[in-house]
C-alpha positions in Angstrom: 47.9 48.6 35.7 49.6 49.2 39.1 47.2 50.5 41.9 48.3 51.9 45.1 45.9 52.1 48.2 45.5 54.8 50.7 45.3 53.1 54.4 45.8 54.3 58.2 48.6 53.4 60.4 47.2 51.9 63.5 50.4 50.4 65.2 54.2 50.6 64.5 57.0 48.5 65.4 60.2 49.6 63.9 60.0 49.6 60.3 56.4 47.3 60.1 53.3 48.9 60.7 49.5 47.5 60.8 47.3 49.6 58.6 43.8 49.6 57.8 41.3 50.8 55.2 37.6 49.9 54.5 38.0 47.3 57.2 41.1 45.4 55.8 44.1 45.4 57.9 47.4 44.7 56.5 51.0 44.5 57.5 52.8 47.2 55.9 56.6 47.9 55.5 57.9 51.8 56.4 61.1 51.3 55.1 60.9 53.6 52.1 59.8 56.4 54.5 62.4 56.1 56.9 63.6 59.9 56.2 59.7 60.9 56.9 58.6 58.3 59.3 55.0 58.5 59.7 53.2 57.9 63.0 50.2 55.9 64.4 47.1 57.6 62.8 48.9 58.8 59.9 47.8 58.1 56.1 50.1 56.5 53.6 49.5 55.3 49.9 50.8 51.4 50.2 51.9 49.4 47.1 52.5 45.7 47.3 53.1 46.1 51.1 55.5 49.0 51.1 54.0 52.7 52.1 55.4 54.7 49.3 54.3 58.2 50.4 52.3 59.8 53.3 49.3 61.8 52.6 46.7 63.9 54.3 43.1 62.2 55.6 41.5 64.4 52.7 43.9 63.2 50.0 42.8 59.7 51.4 39.2 60.1 51.4 39.5 61.7 48.0 41.5 58.5 46.5 38.9 56.0 47.9 35.8 57.9 46.4 37.5 57.5 43.1 38.1 54.2 43.7 34.6 53.8 44.6 33.6 55.4 41.4 36.2 53.2 39.3 34.2 50.0 41.1 30.9 51.1 40.2 31.5 51.6 36.5 33.2 48.4 36.2 30.3 46.5 37.9 27.9 48.3 35.8 29.6 47.2 32.7 29.8 43.7 33.7 26.0 44.0 34.3 25.3 45.5 30.9 
């Protein structure tokens, strides 16, 4: 299964950005979004180090809530 993670851009230098989510920072390549370049503060969906789409803060929060639910279910299954 492939999973993309919503992250917020903190800095941009050309096509490279620093982005953060849940206390984790990563370098993200923005090349795939060159036609709609995000700005610092924007949220992007990141897959294998590449931003693949921009998203709203509400969409990012919704995705994180869903991922947290999935992790809670998985954790409960392993404890049983």
